[in-house]
C-alpha positions as CSV (number, residue, x, y, z in Angstrom):
1,M,0.0,0.0,0.0
2,S,1.4,3.4,-0.8
3,L,0.4,7.1,-1.0
4,F,1.9,9.4,-3.6
5,Y,2.7,13.1,-3.4
6,D,5.5,14.9,-5.2
7,A,6.2,18.4,-3.8
8,R,8.2,19.3,-6.9
9,S,5.4,18.5,-9.4
10,T,2.7,21.0,-10.2
11,D,0.4,18.1,-10.6
12,Y,0.5,17.8,-6.8
13,K,1.4,21.3,-5.6
14,T,0.8,24.7,-7.3
15,P,2.5,27.0,-7.5
16,Y,5.9,25.4,-7.6
17,G,8.4,26.0,-4.7
18,A,8.4,29.2,-2.7
19,V,5.3,31.4,-2.8
20,P,4.5,35.0,-2.1
21,A,2.4,35.7,1.1
22,G,-1.3,35.8,0.4
23,E,-1.2,33.4,-2.6
24,T,-3.3,30.3,-2.3
25,I,-1.5,27.0,-2.6
26,T,-3.3,24.0,-3.9
27,F,-2.3,20.5,-2.9
28,H,-3.4,17.2,-4.6
29,L,-2.8,13.8,-3.0
30,R,-3.4,10.8,-5.1
31,P,-3.5,7.5,-3.2
32,E,-4.1,4.3,-5.2
33,R,-7.8,3.4,-5.1
34,Y,-7.3,0.1,-3.4
35,F,-5.7,1.8,-0.4
36,G,-9.1,2.7,0.8
37,V,-8.4,6.3,2.1
38,T,-11.2,7.8,4.1
39,E,-9.5,11.1,5.3
40,I,-6.5,13.3,4.5
41,F,-5.4,16.2,6.6
42,L,-2.8,18.9,5.9
43,F,-0.9,20.1,9.0
44,I,1.2,23.2,8.7
45,V,3.4,25.1,11.2
46,A,4.9,28.6,10.7
47,D,8.5,29.6,11.8
48,D,9.1,26.5,13.9
49,D,6.4,27.6,16.4
50,E,4.3,24.6,17.1
51,S,1.6,26.9,18.6
52,T,0.9,28.1,15.1
53,Q,0.0,24.7,13.8
54,R,-3.1,24.6,11.7
55,F,-4.8,21.7,9.9
56,V,-7.0,21.6,6.7
57,R,-9.1,18.6,5.7
58,A,-8.7,17.6,2.1
59,R,-11.8,16.8,0.1
60,W,-12.2,14.0,-2.5
61,V,-12.6,15.6,-6.0
62,G,-12.6,12.5,-8.3
63,L,-10.3,9.9,-9.8
64,V,-7.1,10.2,-11.8
65,G,-6.6,6.8,-13.4
66,D,-6.5,4.2,-10.6
67,C,-6.0,6.9,-7.9
68,D,-8.3,8.9,-5.7
69,D,-7.7,12.6,-6.0
70,Y,-7.9,14.6,-2.8
71,L,-7.5,18.4,-2.8
72,C,-6.9,21.0,-0.1
73,T,-5.7,24.6,-0.2
74,Y,-3.8,26.9,2.2
75,T,-3.0,30.6,2.1
76,A,0.1,31.7,4.1
77,P,-0.8,35.1,5.6
78,T,2.7,36.4,6.2
79,P,6.3,35.8,4.9
80,G,8.1,33.1,6.9
81,L,9.3,29.6,6.8
82,Y,6.5,27.1,7.0
83,W,6.6,23.3,7.5
84,Y,3.9,20.9,6.5
85,Y,3.0,17.2,6.4
86,F,-0.1,15.1,5.7
87,R,-2.0,12.6,7.9
88,V,-3.8,9.9,6.0
89,V,-6.5,7.7,7.4
90,S,-7.6,4.5,5.7
91,A,-9.2,1.2,6.5
92,Q,-5.7,-0.1,7.1
93,G,-4.8,2.5,9.7
94,R,-3.2,6.0,10.0
95,Y,-0.2,7.1,7.9
96,Y,2.0,10.2,7.7
97,L,3.5,11.6,4.5
98,S,6.5,13.8,5.2
99,R,9.5,15.2,3.3
100,G,10.8,13.4,0.3
101,Y,10.9,13.5,-3.5
102,G,8.1,11.3,-4.8
103,A,7.6,10.4,-1.1
104,R,5.7,7.3,0.1
105,A,4.3,6.6,3.5
106,E,4.4,2.9,4.1
107,A,2.3,1.1,6.6
108,G,3.5,1.8,10.1
109,A,5.8,4.7,9.0
110,E,6.4,7.5,11.5
111,L,6.6,11.2,10.8
112,T,10.2,12.3,10.0
113,E,11.1,15.5,8.3
114,R,8.4,17.9,7.2
115,F,8.1,19.5,3.8
116,Q,9.5,23.0,3.6
117,L,7.5,25.9,2.3
118,T,9.3,29.3,1.9
119,V,6.9,32.2,1.9
120,Y,8.2,35.7,0.9
121,D,7.0,39.2,0.4
122,G,5.8,39.4,-3.2
123,A,6.1,43.1,-3.3
124,Y,9.9,43.0,-2.8
125,T,12.0,42.7,-6.0
126,T,15.6,41.7,-6.4
127,P,17.8,43.7,-8.8
128,D,17.5,41.9,-12.2
129,W,20.9,43.1,-13.4
130,F,23.0,40.8,-11.3
131,G,21.9,37.3,-12.1
132,Q,21.8,37.8,-15.9
133,G,25.5,38.7,-16.2
134,I,29.0,37.3,-15.4
135,T,30.7,38.3,-12.2
136,Y,34.5,38.7,-11.7
137,N,36.0,38.5,-8.2
138,I,39.2,40.4,-7.5
139,F,41.5,40.2,-4.4
140,P,42.8,43.7,-4.9
141,D,46.4,43.4,-3.7
142,R,47.1,40.6,-6.1
143,F,45.3,41.5,-9.4
144,H,47.4,44.2,-11.2
145,R,49.9,46.8,-10.1
146,L,51.3,49.7,-12.2
147,E,54.4,50.2,-10.1
148,V,56.1,48.8,-7.0
149,P,54.8,50.9,-4.2
150,A,57.0,52.5,-1.5
151,A,57.4,50.6,1.7
152,D,56.8,53.6,4.0
153,G,54.0,56.1,4.4
154,Y,51.6,53.7,6.0
155,R,50.3,53.6,9.6
156,A,51.9,50.2,10.2
157,P,54.9,48.5,8.7
158,R,54.3,46.7,5.5
159,R,56.6,44.3,3.6
160,I,56.5,44.9,-0.2
161,H,57.3,42.2,-2.7
162,E,59.3,43.7,-5.5
163,N,58.9,40.5,-7.5
164,W,55.3,40.1,-8.6
165,S,55.7,36.3,-8.9
166,D,56.9,35.8,-5.3
167,T,55.1,33.3,-3.1
168,P,53.1,35.2,-0.4
169,D,54.4,34.9,3.1
170,Y,53.0,31.9,4.9
171,R,55.4,31.0,7.7
172,P,54.6,32.3,11.2
173,D,56.8,34.8,13.0
174,K,58.6,34.2,16.2
175,R,55.4,34.5,18.2
176,G,53.7,31.9,16.0
177,E,51.5,34.4,14.1
178,I,51.0,34.8,10.4
179,L,50.7,38.6,10.2
180,N,49.4,38.8,6.5
181,N,51.3,42.2,6.3
182,D,53.2,41.4,3.1
183,F,51.9,43.2,0.1
184,F,52.3,43.0,-3.7
185,G,50.9,46.5,-4.5
186,G,47.8,45.8,-6.7
187,S,45.8,49.0,-6.9
188,L,42.5,50.4,-8.1
189,R,44.2,52.1,-11.0
190,G,45.7,48.8,-11.8
191,I,42.2,47.3,-12.0
192,T,41.0,50.2,-14.1
193,A,43.8,49.5,-16.6
194,K,42.6,46.0,-17.0
195,L,38.9,46.7,-17.5
196,D,39.2,45.8,-21.2
197,H,40.4,42.3,-20.1
198,L,37.2,42.0,-18.0
199,A,35.0,43.4,-20.8
200,A,36.5,40.8,-23.2
201,L,35.2,38.2,-20.8
202,H,31.8,39.8,-20.9
203,V,31.9,40.6,-17.2
204,R,29.0,42.7,-16.0
205,T,29.7,42.7,-12.2
206,L,33.1,43.4,-10.6
207,Y,33.1,42.1,-7.0
208,L,36.1,43.4,-5.0
209,N,37.3,41.9,-1.7
210,P,37.8,44.7,0.9
211,I,39.4,47.9,-0.3
212,F,39.3,50.0,2.9
213,E,42.4,50.8,4.9
214,A,43.5,47.9,7.0
215,F,46.6,46.3,8.6
216,S,46.4,43.0,6.7
217,N,46.7,42.4,2.9
218,H,43.3,40.7,2.9
219,R,41.8,43.8,4.5
220,Y,39.1,41.9,6.4
221,D,40.4,43.7,9.5
222,T,39.0,47.1,8.6
223,G,41.0,50.0,9.9
224,D,38.8,52.8,8.5
225,Y,35.5,52.1,6.7
226,K,35.5,55.6,5.1
227,K,39.0,55.6,3.6
228,I,40.4,53.6,0.6
229,D,43.6,51.8,1.7
230,P,46.4,54.2,0.5
231,M,48.3,51.3,-1.3
232,L,45.1,50.8,-3.4
233,G,44.7,54.5,-4.2
234,T,42.4,57.3,-3.4
235,E,38.7,58.0,-3.3
236,E,39.1,59.6,-6.7
237,D,40.7,56.4,-8.0
238,F,37.6,54.6,-6.8
239,R,35.3,57.0,-8.6
240,T,37.3,56.7,-11.8
241,L,37.1,52.9,-11.6
242,C,33.3,52.9,-11.2
243,E,32.9,55.4,-14.0
244,Q,35.2,53.5,-16.4
245,A,33.5,50.3,-15.5
246,K,30.1,51.8,-16.1
247,Q,31.2,52.8,-19.6
248,R,31.8,49.1,-20.3
249,G,28.5,48.0,-18.8
250,I,30.2,46.8,-15.6
251,R,28.9,47.4,-12.0
252,V,31.1,47.4,-8.9
253,V,30.1,45.5,-5.7
254,L,32.0,46.1,-2.5
255,D,32.8,43.7,0.4
256,G,31.3,44.9,3.6
257,V,32.8,43.5,6.8
258,F,30.4,44.6,9.5
259,N,30.6,41.8,12.1
260,H,34.1,42.9,13.2
261,T,36.7,45.6,12.7
262,G,40.5,45.4,13.0
263,Y,42.5,45.5,16.2
264,D,44.6,48.1,14.4
265,S,41.7,50.4,13.5
266,R,40.4,53.9,14.1
267,Y,37.7,52.3,16.2
268,F,39.6,49.9,18.4
269,N,43.2,51.3,18.0
270,G,44.9,48.5,19.8
271,R,48.3,49.5,18.4
272,G,47.8,53.2,18.8
273,H,48.5,53.9,15.1
274,Y,45.5,56.2,14.7
275,E,45.1,59.7,16.1
276,S,41.6,58.8,17.4
277,V,40.9,57.6,20.9
278,G,39.9,53.9,20.3
279,A,37.9,51.6,22.5
280,H,41.1,49.8,23.6
281,Q,42.6,53.0,24.8
282,S,39.8,54.5,26.8
283,Q,36.3,53.7,28.1
284,A,35.4,57.3,27.2
285,S,36.1,56.5,23.5
286,P,33.1,57.3,21.2
287,Y,33.7,53.7,19.9
288,Y,33.7,52.0,23.3
289,D,30.1,51.0,23.0
290,W,30.8,49.2,19.7
291,F,32.7,46.4,21.4
292,D,31.9,43.7,23.9
293,F,34.5,43.8,26.7
294,Q,34.5,41.1,29.3
295,H,37.5,42.8,31.0
296,W,38.7,46.1,29.5
297,P,40.9,46.5,27.7
298,D,42.3,43.0,26.9
299,V,39.4,40.6,27.2
300,Y,36.8,41.1,24.5
301,S,34.7,39.2,22.0
302,S,36.4,38.6,18.7
303,W,35.6,36.8,15.4
304,W,36.3,33.1,16.0
305,G,38.6,34.1,18.9
306,I,41.1,35.9,16.7
307,Y,42.3,38.8,18.8
308,T,43.1,41.0,15.7
309,L,39.4,40.9,14.7
310,P,37.4,42.4,17.6
311,Q,33.7,41.7,17.2
312,V,31.3,44.6,17.1
313,R,27.9,45.0,18.9
314,E,25.5,45.6,16.1
315,N,22.9,46.8,18.6
316,S,25.1,49.8,19.5
317,G,23.1,52.8,18.3
318,S,26.2,54.7,17.4
319,Y,27.5,51.8,15.3
320,Q,24.2,51.5,13.5
321,N,24.3,55.2,12.8
322,Y,27.9,55.0,11.5
323,I,27.4,52.0,9.2
324,I,23.7,52.4,8.1
325,D,21.6,55.3,9.2
326,S,23.4,58.6,8.9
327,E,23.4,60.6,5.7
328,D,27.2,59.8,5.4
329,S,26.9,56.2,6.6
330,V,29.3,53.7,5.2
331,I,26.6,52.0,3.2
332,R,25.2,55.2,1.7
333,R,28.6,56.9,1.1
334,W,30.2,54.2,-1.2
335,L,26.9,53.7,-3.1
336,R,26.9,57.4,-3.7
337,L,30.5,57.3,-4.9
338,G,29.7,54.7,-7.5
339,A,29.3,51.2,-6.0
340,S,26.2,49.3,-7.0
341,G,25.9,47.0,-4.1
342,W,27.4,45.2,-1.1
343,R,28.5,41.6,-0.4
344,L,28.1,41.0,3.3
345,D,31.0,39.1,4.9
346,V,29.9,36.3,7.4
347,A,26.3,37.3,6.9
348,D,25.2,34.5,9.3
349,E,26.9,36.4,12.1
350,L,25.0,39.6,11.5
351,P,21.5,39.9,13.1
352,D,18.6,39.6,10.7
353,W,17.3,43.0,11.7
354,F,20.7,44.5,11.0
355,I,20.7,43.1,7.5
356,A,17.1,44.3,6.8
357,R,18.0,47.8,8.0
358,L,21.1,47.8,5.9
359,N,19.1,46.7,2.9
360,T,16.5,49.5,3.4
361,A,19.2,52.2,3.6
362,A,20.9,50.8,0.5
363,R,17.6,50.9,-1.5
364,Q,16.9,54.4,-0.3
365,E,20.3,55.5,-1.6
366,K,20.2,53.5,-4.8
367,P,16.9,51.7,-5.6
368,D,18.5,48.8,-7.5
369,A,21.3,48.3,-5.0
370,L,22.3,44.6,-4.5
371,I,22.7,43.1,-1.1
372,L,24.4,39.7,-1.3
373,G,25.4,37.5,1.6
374,E,28.2,35.1,2.4
375,V,26.3,32.0,3.4
376,W,27.8,28.5,2.8
377,E,24.7,26.4,3.2
378,D,21.1,26.4,2.0
379,A,20.3,29.9,3.1
380,S,16.5,29.4,3.1
381,N,16.6,27.3,6.2
382,K,19.9,28.3,7.7
383,I,20.3,28.0,11.5
384,A,23.2,30.0,13.0
385,Y,23.8,30.1,16.8
386,D,20.6,28.2,17.4
387,E,18.5,30.8,15.5
388,R,16.6,30.2,12.3
389,R,17.7,33.0,9.9
390,R,15.4,35.2,7.7
391,Y,17.3,35.9,4.5
392,F,14.7,35.6,1.7
393,H,11.4,36.7,3.2
394,G,11.6,40.1,1.5
395,G,14.0,43.0,2.2
396,E,16.9,41.1,3.6
397,L,19.3,39.4,1.1
398,D,18.9,39.5,-2.6
399,S,21.3,36.7,-3.2
400,V,24.0,34.5,-1.6
401,M,27.2,32.9,-2.7
402,N,26.2,29.6,-4.1
403,Y,28.5,27.2,-2.2
404,P,26.0,24.4,-2.4
405,L,26.4,24.5,-6.2
406,R,30.2,24.3,-5.8
407,D,29.8,21.4,-3.4
408,A,27.5,19.6,-5.8
409,I,29.9,20.1,-8.8
410,L,32.9,18.8,-6.9
411,A,31.0,15.8,-5.5
412,Y,29.8,14.9,-9.0
413,L,33.2,15.3,-10.7
414,G,34.8,13.4,-7.8
415,G,32.7,10.3,-8.7
416,G,29.3,11.1,-7.3
417,A,26.2,10.2,-9.1
418,A,24.5,12.7,-11.4
419,E,21.3,11.9,-9.5
420,H,22.8,13.4,-6.3
421,F,23.7,16.6,-8.2
422,V,20.2,17.0,-9.4
423,E,18.8,16.5,-5.9
424,R,21.0,19.2,-4.5
425,I,20.1,21.7,-7.2
426,E,16.4,20.9,-7.1
427,T,16.4,21.3,-3.3
428,L,17.7,24.9,-3.7
429,R,15.2,25.6,-6.5
430,E,12.3,24.4,-4.4
431,N,13.4,26.3,-1.3
432,Y,14.5,29.6,-2.8
433,P,12.2,32.3,-4.3
434,R,12.6,32.2,-8.1
435,S,14.2,35.7,-8.2
436,V,16.8,34.6,-5.7
437,F,17.5,31.3,-7.4
438,Y,18.1,33.2,-10.7
439,S,20.4,35.7,-8.9
440,L,22.8,33.4,-7.0
441,M,26.5,34.0,-7.2
442,N,27.6,30.7,-8.8
443,I,31.2,30.0,-7.6
444,I,33.7,27.2,-8.0
445,G,36.5,29.1,-6.2
446,T,36.9,32.1,-3.9
447,H,39.6,33.6,-1.7
448,D,38.5,31.2,1.0
449,T,38.9,28.0,-1.0
450,P,41.8,26.3,-2.8
451,R,42.1,27.1,-6.5
452,I,39.7,25.0,-8.5
453,L,42.4,23.6,-10.8
454,T,44.3,22.4,-7.7
455,V,41.2,20.9,-6.2
456,L,40.5,18.9,-9.4
457,G,44.1,17.7,-10.0
458,S,45.8,17.3,-6.6
459,S,46.7,13.9,-5.3
460,P,45.2,12.9,-1.9
461,E,48.7,12.8,-0.5
462,M,49.3,16.5,-1.1
463,W,46.3,17.6,1.0
464,H,48.2,16.1,4.0
465,A,51.6,17.4,3.1
466,D,53.3,20.2,5.0
467,R,52.9,23.8,4.0
468,D,56.3,24.1,2.5
469,R,55.5,21.3,0.0
470,R,52.0,22.8,-0.7
471,A,53.6,26.2,-1.3
472,A,55.8,24.9,-4.0
473,A,53.4,22.3,-5.5
474,V,52.4,22.7,-9.2
475,L,50.4,20.3,-11.3
476,R,52.2,19.0,-14.3
477,G,51.9,16.4,-17.0
478,E,48.9,14.1,-16.9
479,A,47.8,15.4,-13.5
480,L,47.5,18.9,-15.1
481,A,45.8,17.5,-18.2
482,Q,43.3,15.6,-16.1
483,A,42.6,18.7,-14.0
484,K,42.0,20.8,-17.1
485,R,39.5,18.2,-18.5
486,L,37.6,18.3,-15.3
487,L,37.8,22.1,-15.1
488,S,36.0,22.3,-18.5
489,L,33.2,20.2,-17.0
490,A,33.0,22.3,-13.8
491,T,32.9,25.6,-15.6
492,V,30.2,24.4,-18.1
493,L,28.0,23.5,-15.1
494,Q,28.8,26.8,-13.4
495,F,28.0,28.9,-16.5
496,T,24.8,27.0,-17.5
497,M,23.0,27.0,-14.1
498,P,20.6,29.8,-13.3
499,G,22.5,32.7,-11.5
500,S,25.6,34.7,-12.1
501,P,28.7,32.7,-12.8
502,C,31.6,34.2,-10.8
503,I,35.2,33.9,-11.9
504,Y,37.7,34.1,-9.1
505,Y,40.5,36.2,-10.6
506,G,43.1,34.1,-12.3
507,D,41.1,30.9,-12.6
508,E,40.7,31.9,-16.3
509,A,44.5,32.0,-16.5
510,G,45.0,28.5,-15.0
511,M,46.2,29.7,-11.6
512,Q,46.9,27.0,-9.0
513,G,47.2,27.0,-5.2
514,Y,46.2,25.3,-2.1
515,E,44.7,27.1,1.0
516,D,45.3,30.8,1.9
517,P,47.6,32.4,1.0
518,F,48.6,30.1,-1.9
519,N,45.2,30.7,-3.5
520,R,45.9,34.4,-3.4
521,R,49.0,34.7,-5.5
522,P,49.3,37.6,-8.0
523,Y,47.7,37.2,-11.4
524,P,50.2,35.9,-13.9
525,W,50.1,38.5,-16.6
526,G,51.8,37.3,-19.7
527,Q,52.1,33.8,-18.4
528,E,48.5,32.6,-18.6
529,D,47.6,29.1,-19.6
530,E,46.4,30.0,-23.1
531,E,44.3,26.9,-23.5
532,I,42.3,27.6,-20.4
533,L,42.0,31.3,-21.2
534,R,40.6,30.5,-24.7
535,F,38.1,28.1,-23.2
536,Y,36.9,30.8,-20.7
537,H,36.6,33.3,-23.5
538,A,34.5,30.9,-25.5
539,L,32.3,30.0,-22.5
540,C,31.8,33.6,-21.5
541,T,30.8,34.6,-25.0
542,V,28.2,31.8,-25.1
543,R,26.8,32.7,-21.7
544,A,26.7,36.4,-22.5
545,Q,24.9,35.9,-25.9
546,S,22.3,33.5,-24.7
547,A,19.0,34.5,-23.1
548,A,18.2,30.9,-22.4
549,L,21.4,30.4,-20.3
550,S,20.8,33.7,-18.3
551,R,17.0,33.5,-17.6
552,G,15.6,30.4,-19.3
553,E,13.7,27.6,-17.6
554,L,15.8,24.8,-16.2
555,R,14.7,21.2,-16.6
556,F,16.8,18.1,-15.9
557,L,16.4,15.4,-18.6
558,R,18.8,12.6,-17.6
559,A,20.7,11.8,-14.5
560,D,22.3,8.5,-14.9
561,G,25.5,7.8,-12.9
562,A,28.2,9.7,-14.8
563,L,25.8,11.3,-17.3
564,L,24.0,14.5,-16.6
565,V,21.7,16.1,-19.2
566,F,19.5,19.2,-18.7
567,E,18.0,22.0,-20.8
568,R,17.7,25.8,-20.6
569,E,14.9,27.2,-22.7
570,T,13.1,30.4,-23.6
571,E,10.5,30.9,-26.3
572,E,13.3,31.8,-28.7
573,E,16.1,29.5,-27.6
574,W,16.6,25.9,-26.6
575,Y,19.9,24.6,-25.3
576,V,20.7,21.1,-24.0
577,I,23.7,20.7,-21.8
578,A,25.2,17.3,-21.6
579,V,28.0,16.4,-19.2
580,N,29.7,13.1,-19.1
581,R,32.3,12.7,-16.3
582,G,32.7,9.0,-16.9
583,L,35.3,7.1,-18.8
584,Q,32.9,5.7,-21.4
585,A,31.3,7.6,-24.2
586,R,27.5,8.1,-24.0
587,E,24.9,8.8,-26.7
588,I,21.8,10.9,-26.3
589,T,19.0,11.4,-28.9
590,L,17.4,14.8,-29.1
591,P,14.0,15.6,-30.7
592,C,15.2,18.1,-33.3
593,A,16.6,18.2,-36.8
594,Q,19.9,19.9,-36.1
595,V,22.2,20.5,-33.1
596,R,25.3,22.7,-32.8
597,D,27.9,22.5,-30.1
598,V,28.4,26.2,-29.4
599,L,31.8,25.6,-27.8
600,T,33.4,23.8,-30.8
601,Q,31.0,25.1,-33.5
602,T,30.4,21.5,-34.7
603,E,27.0,20.6,-36.1
604,K,25.0,17.5,-36.7
605,T,21.7,17.1,-38.6
606,D,19.2,14.3,-39.2
607,T,16.4,14.5,-41.7
608,D,14.2,12.2,-39.5
609,G,14.1,14.9,-36.8
610,A,15.9,13.0,-34.1
611,V,19.6,13.8,-33.7
612,T,21.9,11.4,-31.9
613,V,24.9,13.0,-30.2
614,L,28.0,11.2,-28.8
615,I,29.2,12.6,-25.5
616,A,32.9,11.7,-25.2
617,P,34.4,10.7,-21.9
618,E,35.1,13.6,-19.5
619,C,33.4,15.9,-21.9
620,A,30.8,18.7,-21.6
621,M,28.7,20.0,-24.5
622,I,26.4,23.0,-24.8
623,L,24.1,22.1,-27.7
624,D,22.0,24.7,-29.5
625,C,19.0,22.6,-30.6
626,G,17.1,25.2,-32.5
627,K,13.4,24.1,-32.6
628,R,12.0,21.1,-30.7
629,N,9.9,18.5,-32.5
630,D,6.5,18.2,-30.8
631,N,6.5,14.4,-31.1
632,G,10.2,13.9,-30.1
633,V,11.4,12.1,-27.0
634,Y,14.7,11.8,-25.3
635,G,15.2,8.1,-25.8
636,K,18.2,6.4,-27.2
637,D,21.2,6.0,-24.9
638,T,24.1,3.8,-25.9
639,D,27.3,3.3,-23.8
640,T,30.3,2.9,-26.0
641,A,33.6,2.0,-24.4
642,L,36.6,3.8,-25.8
């Protein structure tokens, strides 16, 4: 005996996935007739509060084949995260239907996980410019310099690498600390000088890791939120970058680090390098209220216990005014000077209300401003510090960094089943509002992860090697060739999923490197891997010129072990993406008269209107299929060993 309900099928639930508040949801449950169902109830809970539980009795509305058809409706009154399940009563007993794809409730089954229903504010809109374009992420000190900067003139000592190709400092000092105070001298003017490089890659969003004055080269230990780091340039250099980028159709998004400041900052001033009276120097400091001292001045809350990153109290009125509310607040100031949005560092460590207020201020300053969060998991149901987060209910985050996609790609390319890849992506699509799902920052590498080429080609042994070996490690020969083959598969998946594909600077040049700081080496100008660079140019061109790949519908067609096939489609375009990470060739048959692989520009036709395409081992294809035949099916699949 079984009961069928598929939360991802509009035959059973409409509308699909997340819904705006106030819209009626229709549920159909279709138990087989012989099951003898007498009653079905929908139970639903809002925001994990059991006191809100409501139930709705389904009514019998007819037959669908050999199944009874029971219908019930529910209208979520307010945005929030809702959880639901069904109780089924039959002559055989009572059954529960809970979370699962094509779920069944077997006799005697107990209620496990509930189905998730994300309800959002339908009046809130995300900026449509972000998800449709390509993003490029720059670690500013390491992208491009115009000259070797002077070593003096800074508030704190800095070591300057004269040789652009040096390995970044990674060994601890005598106290066991890695200071991150070695610099290569990349600058805003250096980025401006390379805007044509970005334009050639069809980049539409430039995401910069922190650019404000700081002690460290990563600049996540902010020294002054309202001043460009002097090694990067001036406020005028920033204006020029934004203006020149705009002329090329590129917007600039800044990194906002608002959970903590730097120990060596205007606000904390732990080393006394600033003329201001910092919280570490005096309890009368105007910034004292920003920090949580357990014992002043040396015992205070800090990010992950790192003393150089004192944590702020977001509920401090003066901090809120400085970052968000005042006319010259940090958020408003840099939007006014040319930025188009903010990426929020460690968003899950910022209060929900703080993010919402920040979003409101940004929209007041610039109505299409983007607020994007660093969240590493499914952000729709994220729990941080025992609290369920509210990111997508309306007026909080517009987007997040899509680490779940990166995880899914690496798991699949590492030998995982295509079925598991599909499940991960479909879970996000079901849980996220459509506007968010189509605005995700799709990443395969960041400044917080090893270089993608290294991940795909490194031996297991090297992940456990000492740092000296990892610092000098370079893929060569067959290991490099294998990594490049897998990189082509990874990037095709990255660029053909809904959302904005984000290139971490230098990935297009074949840069390698393990963990920080080896993943943050300077861009190898003039020494790029030309094969990889050509592939990125081709892929970026395809993505930029295709409406289907930027905003088309996504449908998975085949998920069969090593073979993954899906389509992206608009009324005007139809693309089929086929990825074969296996060591055997696979054939697929498409219901059309002609297909063209847009990466290789090869074509294949069939007068019978059904084209069979061979997908070589460790190969990905983006197939322009023109027009679909109404009577065509995806049928033939032949494995051919090579």
